[in-house]
C-alpha positions in Angstrom: -41.9 -12.6 55.1 -40.3 -8.9 54.4 -37.6 -7.9 56.1 -35.2 -4.7 55.6 -31.2 -5.0 56.6 -29.0 -1.9 56.9 -25.3 -2.8 56.5 -22.6 -0.5 56.4 -20.3 -0.7 53.2 -17.0 -3.1 54.2 -19.4 -3.6 57.2 -18.8 -2.3 60.8 -22.3 -3.9 61.6 -25.6 -5.1 60.7 -29.1 -4.3 62.1 -32.3 -5.8 61.2 -35.5 -3.9 61.6 -38.8 -3.9 59.9 -38.1 -0.5 58.8 -35.1 1.8 57.9 -36.0 5.5 58.6 -34.2 8.6 58.4 -32.1 9.8 59.8 -29.6 7.1 60.4 -26.0 6.1 61.3 -23.3 4.9 59.1 -20.2 4.5 61.0 -21.4 7.5 63.6 -22.0 9.8 60.7 -25.9 10.7 60.3 -27.3 10.4 56.6 -30.4 11.7 55.5 -31.2 9.0 52.9 -35.1 7.5 53.0 -35.2 3.7 51.8 -36.5 4.2 48.4 -40.2 2.3 47.2 -39.2 -0.9 45.1 -41.7 -1.3 41.9 -44.3 -4.3 42.5 -42.6 -7.2 40.0 -45.2 -7.9 37.1 -45.5 -11.5 36.2 -43.0 -12.5 33.5 -41.2 -9.6 34.1 -37.8 -11.1 35.7 -35.6 -12.7 33.6 -32.4 -14.8 33.9 -29.1 -13.0 33.6 -25.6 -14.1 33.3 -22.2 -12.5 34.7 -19.1 -12.9 32.8 -15.9 -12.6 34.7 -13.3 -11.2 32.0 -9.7 -11.4 34.0 -7.8 -9.1 32.2 -4.7 -6.9 32.7 -2.8 -4.0 30.6 -0.2 -5.8 29.6 -2.2 -8.4 28.1 -1.6 -8.6 24.4 -4.9 -10.8 23.8 -7.1 -9.0 25.9 -8.6 -6.7 23.8 -9.5 -9.5 21.6 -11.4 -10.7 24.6 -13.4 -7.5 25.1 -14.1 -7.2 21.3 -15.9 -10.7 21.8 -17.5 -10.1 25.0 -19.0 -6.7 23.0 -20.1 -8.5 20.5 -21.8 -11.4 23.1 -23.4 -8.7 25.0 -24.5 -6.7 21.7 -26.4 -10.2 20.8 -27.6 -10.7 24.5 -28.5 -7.2 25.7 -28.8 -6.7 29.3 -29.0 -10.3 30.1 -25.5 -10.6 29.7 -23.8 -8.4 32.4 -19.8 -8.0 31.9 -17.1 -7.5 34.9 -13.5 -6.9 34.1 -11.7 -8.3 36.8 -7.5 -6.9 36.5 -5.7 -9.5 38.2 -2.4 -11.4 37.8 1.0 -10.5 36.4 -0.7 -8.7 33.1 -2.4 -6.0 35.6 0.8 -5.4 37.4 2.0 -1.6 37.3 4.7 -1.1 34.6 5.4 3.0 34.5 7.9 4.3 32.2 8.5 1.3 29.6 10.6 1.7 26.3 8.0 0.6 24.0 7.3 3.5 21.3 4.0 5.7 21.8 3.2 5.2 25.2 6.2 7.2 27.2 4.2 7.6 30.1 3.7 4.0 30.8 1.2 1.6 32.2 1.2 3.6 35.3 -2.6 2.4 36.4 -3.0 0.1 38.5 -7.0 -1.5 38.4 -6.2 -4.5 40.8 -8.4 -4.9 43.7 -8.2 -6.9 46.8 -11.9 -8.5 45.9 -10.4 -9.4 42.3 -7.1 -10.7 43.3 -8.8 -12.8 45.9 -11.0 -14.3 43.3 -8.3 -15.1 40.8 -6.5 -16.9 43.5 -9.5 -18.6 44.8 -10.3 -19.9 41.1 -7.0 -20.6 40.3 -7.1 -17.9 37.5 -3.3 -18.8 35.5 -3.6 -16.8 32.7 -5.5 -13.6 30.9 -7.3 -13.5 29.2 -9.7 -15.8 30.9 -13.4 -15.8 31.9 -15.6 -17.3 33.9 -19.7 -17.6 33.4 -21.9 -17.6 36.3 -18.9 -19.4 37.7 -20.3 -22.5 36.1 -18.2 -25.3 35.9 -17.2 -26.4 31.9 -15.5 -29.6 31.9 -14.7 -29.7 35.6 -13.3 -26.0 36.0 -15.1 -22.8 36.3 -12.3 -20.8 34.2 -12.1 -20.6 30.8 -8.6 -20.0 29.7 -8.1 -18.0 26.6 -10.9 -16.7 24.7 -11.8 -19.9 22.3 -14.3 -21.2 24.3 -16.5 -18.1 25.8 -18.9 -17.9 22.8 -19.6 -21.7 22.8 -19.9 -22.1 26.6 -22.2 -18.9 26.8 -24.6 -20.7 24.1 -24.5 -24.1 26.0 -25.7 -23.1 29.0 -29.3 -24.4 29.6 -31.6 -21.1 29.7 -34.2 -21.9 32.5 -36.4 -19.6 34.1 -35.1 -17.5 36.9 -35.5 -18.3 40.7 -34.4 -14.9 41.9 -35.4 -12.0 41.5 -32.9 -8.7 42.1 -33.6 -5.2 42.4 -31.5 -2.2 42.5 -31.6 1.4 43.7 -28.4 3.3 43.4 -28.4 6.9 44.8 -25.4 9.1 44.7 -25.5 12.0 47.4 -22.9 14.5 49.1 -20.0 11.9 48.2 -21.5 8.6 49.0 -23.2 5.9 47.3 -25.9 4.1 48.8 -27.3 0.9 47.5 -30.5 -0.3 48.1 -30.8 -4.3 46.9 -34.2 -6.3 47.4 -34.0 -9.9 47.1 -37.1 -11.8 46.3 -37.5 -15.6 45.9 -39.5 -16.7 42.8 -39.5 -20.8 43.7 -38.6 -22.2 46.9 -34.7 -22.4 47.2 -32.6 -24.9 49.7 -29.4 -23.6 48.6 -27.2 -21.3 51.2 -27.2 -18.2 49.3 -25.1 -15.4 49.4 -25.1 -11.4 48.0 -22.3 -9.6 46.6 -22.4 -5.9 45.3 -19.6 -4.6 43.5 -18.8 -1.1 41.8 -17.8 -1.2 38.3 -16.3 1.9 36.0 -16.4 2.4 32.1 -14.8 4.6 30.0 -11.8 4.5 31.4 -9.1 5.6 29.0 -5.4 4.4 29.4 -2.8 2.7 27.8 -3.2 -1.1 26.7 -1.0 -3.4 25.0 -2.9 -4.7 22.0 -1.5 -7.8 20.1 -4.0 -7.5 17.1 -4.4 -3.4 16.4 -6.2 -4.4 13.1 -8.8 -5.7 14.6 -12.1 -3.7 14.3 -12.8 -0.9 16.4 -10.2 -1.7 18.9 -8.3 1.7 19.8 -4.6 2.5 19.8 -2.7 1.1 22.5 -2.0 4.7 24.5 -6.2 5.7 24.7 -7.5 2.4 25.1 -11.1 2.5 26.4 -11.2 0.3 29.8 -14.7 -0.8 30.4 -16.8 -2.6 32.9 -13.9 -2.2 35.4 -14.1 -3.7 38.8 -13.3 -0.8 41.2 -14.1 -2.0 44.5 -16.3 -4.6 46.7 -19.3 -2.9 48.5 -19.9 -6.0 50.7 -17.1 -8.2 51.4 -15.5 -10.0 48.4 -17.9 -13.2 49.3 -20.2 -10.9 50.2 -23.3 -11.2 53.0 -25.6 -14.3 53.7 -29.1 -14.2 52.5 -31.4 -15.9 54.9 -34.1 -16.6 52.4 -35.8 -20.1 51.7 -39.3 -20.0 50.6 -41.2 -18.5 47.1 -42.2 -15.2 48.1 -39.6 -14.5 50.7 -37.9 -11.2 50.4 -35.4 -9.2 52.1 -34.1 -5.5 51.4 -30.2 -4.7 51.9 -28.8 -1.3 51.9 -25.0 -0.4 51.8 -23.0 2.9 52.0 -19.9 3.5 50.1 -17.9 6.6 49.9 -16.4 8.3 47.0 -14.1 10.7 48.8 -10.3 10.7 47.7 -11.1 8.2 44.9 -10.7 8.6 41.2 -13.9 7.2 40.1 -16.2 9.1 37.7 -19.6 8.8 39.0 -21.5 9.3 35.5 -19.2 6.2 34.5 -19.7 3.5 37.3 -22.7 1.1 38.0 -23.5 -0.9 40.4 -23.3 -5.1 39.9 -25.1 -7.4 42.5 -25.3 -11.0 42.1 -26.1 -13.8 44.3 -24.8 -17.3 44.4 -24.7 -20.9 46.0 -22.5 -20.7 48.7 -21.4 -24.5 48.0 -21.0 -24.5 44.7 -19.9 -21.0 44.2 -22.5 -21.0 41.0 -23.9 -17.5 40.3 -27.9 -17.9 40.4 -28.8 -14.6 39.3 -27.2 -11.0 38.5 -28.3 -7.8 37.8 -26.3 -4.0 37.5 -27.7 -0.5 37.7 -26.3 2.9 37.0 -25.7 5.5 39.9 -28.3 8.2 40.1 -28.1 11.4 41.4 -30.4 11.9 44.5 
């Protein structure tokens, strides 16, 4: 079964058809972007990947240490570990013009997002830093408060063969990001599946409170480098239903996200797409890709 679905980011509507041709309409604006060709899957080429959601904030003194731990874990796991920094909670609030020495311009940036706030509320994230690994439950709770159990939880996850393949082709053209996602089932899946796509940005230089300035390569508080920052959900916060169930079933979703009047630097942005079980909320597969110029 092969289908193509075209979706408008923060969707105004959904159109299902056998083929998406140029030009087509996005919110009544004609756009000339062809649906790209996805590379054929080669046997054994798909690997299972894991999403770590780092709940953080620029007023959180222990969060730079959490970022350091994730950097080390990612170095060990390579691209099989994908990090998404979710700024949410009181530590992510704006605090302009503080009295702290050295950062007289304050913590004025606001990296909070409606999607991030919703995730933090739904999963009852109480403190920063906290993490979630594929939203898997450890000791009955998917939220890992503090950083103590991050590495051990990752090491304890049973490595299973992947059951889903996600392929992403993002294209940036004329202040718009177009995201094409192909989902292929590698095994029969009775689960109710949902697909989420988000935009993340790295290389953001802004103040960050830091309780351990002597650790490794953590920058000074005033020019801290924020990475993997959740900027916006491209789908809704909880994504779109994926109506697939049998091995080799395939679907292509397409999204459009305007960059106009945004501070995002496209060269530092990437697309993270994950598919999760709608009943348990556990993430079954995740992938990321950088934006490409048309």
